[in-house]
N, CA, C and O of each residue as an XYZ file, in Angstrom:
388
protein
N      86.805    142.460    113.537
C      85.844    143.083    112.670
C      84.910    143.983    113.480
O      84.637    145.119    113.094
N      84.434    143.472    114.583
C      83.558    144.283    115.429
C      84.319    145.468    116.006
O      83.767    146.558    116.157
N      85.595    145.247    116.327
C      86.408    146.337    116.880
C      86.585    147.443    115.851
O      86.534    148.627    116.181
N      86.796    147.040    114.590
C      86.953    148.033    113.528
C      85.678    148.842    113.337
O      85.726    150.062    113.177
N      84.547    148.165    113.355
C      83.277    148.884    113.232
C      83.090    149.854    114.385
O      82.609    150.973    114.208
N      83.477    149.404    115.566
C      83.321    150.277    116.733
C      84.233    151.490    116.626
O      83.817    152.602    116.949
N      85.469    151.295    116.179
C      86.395    152.415    116.065
C      85.938    153.421    115.010
O      86.095    154.629    115.189
N      85.376    152.921    113.918
C      84.900    153.814    112.864
C      83.742    154.673    113.373
O      83.675    155.868    113.084
N      82.843    154.066    114.125
C      81.655    154.785    114.607
C      81.752    155.119    116.091
O      80.730    155.248    116.765
N      82.970    155.260    116.604
C      83.132    155.491    118.035
C      82.516    156.803    118.496
O      82.133    156.924    119.660
N      82.412    157.787    117.611
C      81.786    159.044    118.015
C      80.270    158.893    118.161
O      79.651    159.633    118.926
N      79.657    157.933    117.431
C      78.209    157.724    117.516
C      77.850    156.690    118.596
O      76.859    156.853    119.307
N      78.647    155.645    118.714
C      78.337    154.544    119.630
C      79.123    154.679    120.923
O      80.208    155.258    120.962
N      78.552    154.136    121.960
C      79.230    154.143    123.251
C      79.632    152.710    123.587
O      78.945    151.753    123.230
N      80.757    152.588    124.279
C      81.242    151.277    124.691
C      80.462    150.864    125.934
O      80.689    151.398    127.019
N      79.543    149.914    125.775
C      78.720    149.478    126.897
C      78.937    147.996    127.157
O      79.826    147.383    126.566
N      78.143    147.427    128.024
C      78.312    146.013    128.399
C      78.047    145.072    127.224
O      78.655    144.004    127.145
N      77.168    145.443    126.327
C      76.883    144.584    125.167
C      78.124    144.471    124.284
O      78.472    143.380    123.834
N      78.792    145.608    124.038
C      80.028    145.581    123.260
C      81.099    144.786    123.993
O      81.822    144.002    123.378
N      81.202    144.982    125.295
C      82.200    144.245    126.074
C      81.943    142.743    126.000
O      82.873    141.950    125.852
N      80.685    142.364    126.104
C      80.322    140.942    126.027
C      80.647    140.367    124.655
O      81.140    139.242    124.561
N      80.382    141.114    123.595
C      80.691    140.661    122.253
C      82.202    140.506    122.070
O      82.656    139.528    121.476
N      82.967    141.445    122.567
C      84.425    141.358    122.473
C      84.960    140.171    123.277
O      85.869    139.474    122.828
N      84.399    139.946    124.459
C      84.818    138.797    125.274
C      84.525    137.479    124.553
O      85.347    136.562    124.551
N      83.354    137.402    123.950
C      82.971    136.185    123.225
C      83.920    135.950    122.046
O      84.371    134.827    121.818
N      84.215    137.009    121.307
C      85.137    136.878    120.171
C      86.532    136.474    120.644
O      87.185    135.650    120.003
N      86.990    137.038    121.746
C      88.305    136.692    122.300
C      88.351    135.231    122.718
O      89.343    134.542    122.479
N      87.274    134.756    123.345
C      87.214    133.351    123.773
C      87.272    132.428    122.561
O      87.959    131.407    122.597
N      86.559    132.772    121.487
C      86.573    131.945    120.275
C      87.966    131.902    119.657
O      88.418    130.846    119.213
N      88.650    133.049    119.627
C      89.999    133.087    119.062
C      90.958    132.251    119.903
O      91.777    131.511    119.358
N      90.863    132.362    121.207
C      91.743    131.590    122.088
C      91.481    130.095    121.950
O      92.422    129.302    121.970
N      90.218    129.698    121.810
C      89.888    128.275    121.632
C      90.450    127.761    120.313
O      90.960    126.643    120.248
N      90.361    128.568    119.265
C      90.897    128.158    117.961
C      92.420    128.028    118.027
O      92.988    127.104    117.445
N      93.078    128.939    118.725
C      94.538    128.849    118.870
C      94.942    127.609    119.650
O      95.924    126.949    119.312
N      94.177    127.290    120.706
C      94.478    126.085    121.493
C      94.288    124.831    120.651
O      95.103    123.911    120.716
N      93.219    124.788    119.861
C      92.981    123.640    118.990
C      94.096    123.509    117.961
O      94.530    122.398    117.655
N      94.559    124.625    117.428
C      95.643    124.600    116.453
C      96.918    124.069    117.099
O      97.614    123.243    116.509
N      97.228    124.535    118.302
C      98.426    124.075    119.016
C      98.338    122.586    119.319
O      99.316    121.855    119.160
N      97.159    122.137    119.759
C      96.973    120.708    120.047
C      97.130    119.864    118.787
O      97.734    118.792    118.820
N      96.588    120.352    117.686
C      96.695    119.619    116.418
C      98.144    119.539    115.955
O      98.588    118.502    115.462
N      98.875    120.630    116.113
C     100.290    120.626    115.731
C     101.080    119.631    116.570
O     101.920    118.901    116.047
N     100.808    119.604    117.879
C     101.517    118.672    118.761
C     101.203    117.227    118.397
O     102.099    116.383    118.371
N      99.933    116.940    118.117
C      99.559    115.575    117.736
C     100.198    115.193    116.406
O     100.653    114.063    116.232
N     100.230    116.134    115.472
C     100.854    115.867    114.179
C     102.337    115.543    114.352
O     102.839    114.588    113.758
N     103.028    116.325    115.153
C     104.452    116.072    115.382
C     104.677    114.706    116.025
O     105.607    113.986    115.661
N     103.819    114.356    116.982
C     103.955    113.064    117.655
C     103.745    111.918    116.663
O     104.519    110.961    116.646
N     102.711    112.015    115.848
C     102.427    110.949    114.883
C     103.475    110.897    113.777
O     103.812    109.817    113.293
N     103.986    112.044    113.379
C     105.034    112.070    112.353
C     106.306    111.419    112.881
O     106.978    110.688    112.153
N     106.641    111.679    114.145
C     107.823    111.050    114.740
C     107.630    109.540    114.847
O     108.558    108.771    114.595
N     106.431    109.121    115.220
C     106.139    107.690    115.312
C     106.246    107.028    113.943
O     106.805    105.938    113.821
N     105.718    107.674    112.923
C     105.800    107.137    111.568
C     107.255    107.050    111.103
O     107.660    106.053    110.505
N     108.029    108.082    111.377
C     109.436    108.084    110.968
C     110.199    106.954    111.648
O     111.005    106.273    111.015
N     109.941    106.758    112.936
C     110.605    105.667    113.657
C     110.218    104.310    113.071
O     111.072    103.440    112.897
N     108.944    104.130    112.771
C     108.494    102.861    112.192
C     109.106    102.649    110.811
O     109.503    101.534    110.472
N     109.183    103.703    110.021
C     109.772    103.599    108.687
C     111.262    103.240    108.779
O     111.765    102.458    107.972
N     111.961    103.810    109.760
C     113.372    103.474    109.953
C     113.535    102.015    110.358
O     114.466    101.345    109.912
N     112.633    101.523    111.199
C     112.682    100.109    111.588
C     112.452     99.208    110.384
O     113.129     98.192    110.228
N     111.514     99.570    109.544
C     111.238     98.772    108.349
C     112.470     98.728    107.455
O     112.853     97.663    106.969
N     113.086     99.875    107.240
C     114.273     99.916    106.382
C     115.423     99.110    106.994
O     116.150     98.422    106.278
N     115.587     99.197    108.321
C     116.649     98.431    108.982
C     116.404     96.929    108.841
O     117.330     96.169    108.557
N     115.147     96.502    109.042
C     114.818     95.082    108.900
C     114.983     94.626    107.454
O     115.451     93.517    107.195
N     114.603     95.474    106.531
C     114.744     95.133    105.118
C     116.215     94.944    104.758
O     116.570     94.018    104.029
N     117.060     95.822    105.269
C     118.492     95.711    105.001
C     119.070     94.468    105.677
O     119.881     93.751    105.091
N     118.642     94.224    106.912
C     119.144     93.081    107.680
C     118.728     91.748    107.042
O     119.500     90.789    107.033
N     117.527     91.702    106.522
C     116.977     90.444    106.017
C     116.954     90.367    104.491
O     116.220     89.556    103.926
N     117.740     91.193    103.829
C     117.678     91.242    102.363
C     118.032     89.913    101.711
O     117.421     89.540    100.709
N     118.998     89.197    102.254
C     119.354     87.917    101.639
C     118.217     86.906    101.780
O     117.939     86.135    100.862
N     117.567     86.922    102.943
C     116.452     86.003    103.151
C     115.263     86.372    102.263
O     114.544     85.498    101.778
N     115.065     87.671    102.059
C     113.979     88.120    101.195
C     114.212     87.644     99.762
O     113.297     87.146     99.106
N     115.431     87.803     99.293
C     115.713     87.374     97.912
C     115.598     85.858     97.774
O     115.111     85.375     96.752
N     116.034     85.099     98.779
C     115.889     83.642     98.724
C     114.420     83.236     98.740
O     114.021     82.316     98.026
N     113.633     83.906     99.536
C     112.214     83.554     99.610
C     111.521     83.838     98.282
O     110.621     83.099     97.882
N     111.930     84.897     97.603
C     111.352     85.176     96.289
C     111.643     84.025     95.321
O     110.789     83.644     94.520
N     112.837     83.488     95.405
C     113.204     82.361     94.545
C     112.250     81.195     94.793
O     111.734     80.602     93.846
N     112.013     80.864     96.067
C     111.145     79.728     96.380
C     109.691     80.019     96.034
O     108.959     79.111     95.643
N     109.269     81.249     96.169
C     107.899     81.602     95.779
C     107.719     81.407     94.278
O     106.705     80.865     93.837
N     108.697     81.844     93.495
C     108.618     81.652     92.043
C     108.622     80.166     91.691
O     107.915     79.752     90.772
N     109.399     79.365     92.400
C     109.415     77.924     92.138
C     108.059     77.296     92.451
O     107.579     76.441     91.707
N     107.449     77.722     93.549
C     106.137     77.176     93.912
C     105.099     77.570     92.861
O     104.279     76.749     92.450
N     105.140     78.821     92.435
C     104.191     79.274     91.410
C     104.393     78.500     90.111
O     103.437     78.161     89.414
N     105.650     78.231     89.805
C     105.969     77.477     88.593
C     105.419     76.059     88.670
O     104.947     75.522     87.668
N     105.475     75.455     89.838
C     105.033     74.065     90.007
C     103.572     73.946     90.428
O     103.075     72.832     90.593
N     102.888     75.039     90.600
C     101.512     75.013     91.088
C     100.569     74.195     90.214
O      99.781     73.426     90.766
N     100.595     74.305     88.910
C      99.682     73.466     88.102
C      99.902     71.968     88.331
O      98.945     71.197     88.398
N     101.157     71.568     88.449
C     101.454     70.163     88.705
C     100.924     69.736     90.074
O     100.355     68.653     90.209
N     101.105     70.571     91.073
C     100.637     70.260     92.436
C      99.114     70.155     92.449
O      98.561     69.267     93.098
N      98.437     71.045     91.746
C      96.976     70.988     91.691
C      96.501     69.712     91.006
O      95.549     69.080     91.465
N      97.144     69.335     89.930
C      96.763     68.091     89.246
C      97.012     66.892     90.142
O      96.202     65.967     90.188
N      98.118     66.905     90.846
C      98.459     65.804     91.733
C      97.445     65.676     92.862
O      97.009     64.567     93.171
N      97.064     66.783     93.480
C      96.082     66.710     94.581
C      94.707     66.298     94.063
O      93.984     65.574     94.747
N      94.341     66.746     92.874
C      93.046     66.316     92.340
C      93.075     64.836     91.989
O      92.060     64.155     92.137
N      94.211     64.318     91.527
C      94.347     62.908     91.228
C      94.227     62.089     92.513
O      93.536     61.070     92.534
N      94.903     62.532     93.601
C      94.805     61.814     94.866
C      93.392     61.877     95.430
O      92.919     60.907     96.022
N      92.710     63.012     95.252
C      91.349     63.125     95.747
C      90.407     62.221     94.950
O      89.477     61.642     95.511
N      90.649     62.101     93.643
C      89.822     61.249     92.797
C      90.040     59.771     93.088
O      89.096     58.981     93.083
N      91.303     59.403     93.342
C      91.617     57.988     93.560
C      91.300     57.516     94.970
O      91.236     56.311     95.213
N      91.102     58.428     95.890
C      90.835     58.023     97.279
C      89.422     57.663     97.536
O      89.071     57.307     98.660
């Protein structure tokens, strides 16, 4: 933006140290933003690869242990079904003790 203004009014303005300093400052800011963008992209790729690897491990374990998972669901449902009886039984033992 500053360069465009300078080019438009180049016949009126002279390129001096103040303009050079402003251009250097703008260049430094642009380079810092590009470096931050590159660093962010690299970190994103690293974390995305880590997430993908973890997701693949989860799927592999799920496939490997699917029979055990389904059996455990059966026992969980049985426990939930018998829970009122178990609670009554423990309260009876606590009352009688």
